[in-house]
C-alpha positions in Angstrom: 0.0 0.0 0.0 1.4 3.4 -0.9 0.9 6.4 1.3 -0.8 8.4 -1.5 -3.9 10.2 -0.5 -2.8 11.1 3.0 -0.1 13.0 4.9 0.6 13.1 8.6 -0.1 16.4 10.4 1.4 17.6 13.7 -1.1 17.1 16.5 -0.6 17.7 20.2 -1.6 14.4 21.7 -3.1 12.2 19.0 -2.2 11.2 15.4 -3.8 13.3 12.7 -3.7 12.8 8.9 -4.9 15.0 6.1 -6.8 12.8 3.7 -7.2 13.7 0.0 -9.0 12.1 -2.9 -10.1 13.0 -6.4 -13.4 11.3 -5.5 -15.1 10.3 -2.2 -14.2 6.7 -3.1 -10.5 7.7 -3.2 -10.9 9.6 0.1 -12.3 6.6 1.9 -9.5 4.3 0.4 -7.0 6.9 1.7 -8.5 6.6 5.2 -7.9 2.9 5.2 -4.3 3.3 4.1 -3.8 6.0 6.7 -5.0 3.6 9.5 -2.6 0.9 8.3 0.3 3.5 8.2 -0.5 4.6 11.7 -0.4 1.0 13.1 2.5 -0.5 11.2 4.7 -0.3 8.1 2.2 -0.4 5.2 4.7 -1.7 2.6 4.9 -4.9 4.6 1.2 -5.7 4.4 0.2 -7.9 1.5 -3.3 -8.8 0.1 -3.5 -12.4 1.3 -7.3 -12.4 1.9 -10.3 -10.3 0.9 -13.6 -9.4 2.4 -16.3 -6.9 1.9 -17.6 -4.1 4.1 -21.0 -2.4 3.7 -22.0 0.5 5.9 -24.7 3.2 5.9 -24.9 6.5 7.8 -26.9 9.8 7.8 -23.9 11.9 6.7 -20.4 11.6 5.2 -18.5 12.4 8.3 -20.3 9.8 10.4 -19.8 7.3 7.6 -16.1 8.0 7.5 -15.8 7.5 11.2 -17.8 4.3 11.0 -15.7 3.1 8.1 -12.4 3.5 9.8 -13.9 2.3 13.1 -14.9 -1.0 11.3 -11.4 -1.5 10.0 -10.0 -0.7 13.5 -12.4 -3.2 15.0 -11.2 -5.9 12.6 -7.6 -5.1 13.5 -8.5 -5.4 17.2 -10.5 -8.6 16.9 -8.7 -10.4 14.1 -5.4 -8.6 13.9 -6.4 -7.8 10.2 -4.2 -5.2 8.5 -5.5 -3.5 5.3 -3.3 -3.7 2.2 -5.8 -2.3 -0.3 -9.3 -0.9 -0.2 -11.6 -0.1 -3.0 -14.6 1.9 -1.7 -17.7 2.8 -3.6 -19.9 5.5 -2.1 -23.4 6.4 -3.0 -26.1 8.7 -1.6 -29.7 7.7 -1.6 -32.7 9.2 0.2 -30.5 11.5 2.2 -28.3 8.6 3.5 -24.8 7.7 2.5 -23.6 4.1 1.9 -20.1 2.7 1.4 -19.5 -0.8 -0.2 -15.9 -1.8 -0.2 -13.6 -4.6 -1.2 -10.8 -4.9 1.3 -7.6 -7.0 0.9 -5.1 -7.6 3.6 -3.6 -10.1 6.0 -3.4 -11.1 9.6 -0.7 -9.3 11.5 2.6 -11.2 11.7 4.7 -9.6 14.5 7.9 -10.4 12.7 6.8 -8.4 9.6 4.4 -5.9 11.1 5.9 -4.1 14.1 3.4 -1.9 15.9 4.2 1.8 15.6 1.2 3.1 17.5 -2.0 1.4 18.8 -5.1 3.3 17.9 -7.8 3.5 20.5 -10.5 5.2 18.3 -11.3 7.5 15.4 -12.5 10.9 16.5 -14.8 13.5 15.2 -12.4 16.2 16.3 -12.1 18.8 13.4 -13.7 16.3 11.0 -15.3 18.0 8.0 -15.2 16.6 4.5 -14.8 19.4 2.1 -14.9 19.5 -1.7 -12.4 21.6 -3.5 -11.2 22.1 -7.1 -9.0 18.9 -6.9 -11.5 16.7 -5.1 -12.2 16.0 -1.5 -10.2 16.6 1.7 -10.5 16.2 5.4 -8.5 15.9 8.6 -8.9 12.6 10.4 -7.7 12.3 14.1 -6.8 9.0 15.7 -7.0 8.7 19.4 -3.9 6.9 20.6 
């Protein structure tokens, strides 16, 4: 997984990343990549198994937090690290939905050293904005 689509931002106590994507699909894929990069060395994670995620929420920010929260939950319960994520977002009836194909692998301590353990994804400063080059937001991980 390459770190395209996100950059780390100085933050006082937690870990913050600036997510960017030409589309909302790209923005959500970047969020998955950012989570992996916070936890371990993303280049060491390979796509050994795949699974799907489908989530729905009343707004984009809530959906983004739920999305990253789901990936964090899978890391905490299955030690699953994301190598790639292909997200497809859609709005219908005032609600947002993400359907995603995720590939990754179970953490191997010899290849995936823990950099930081993430406790949660926060809403602190979270606002998805659309600009001339696509979408952008700041995502803060509670560590």
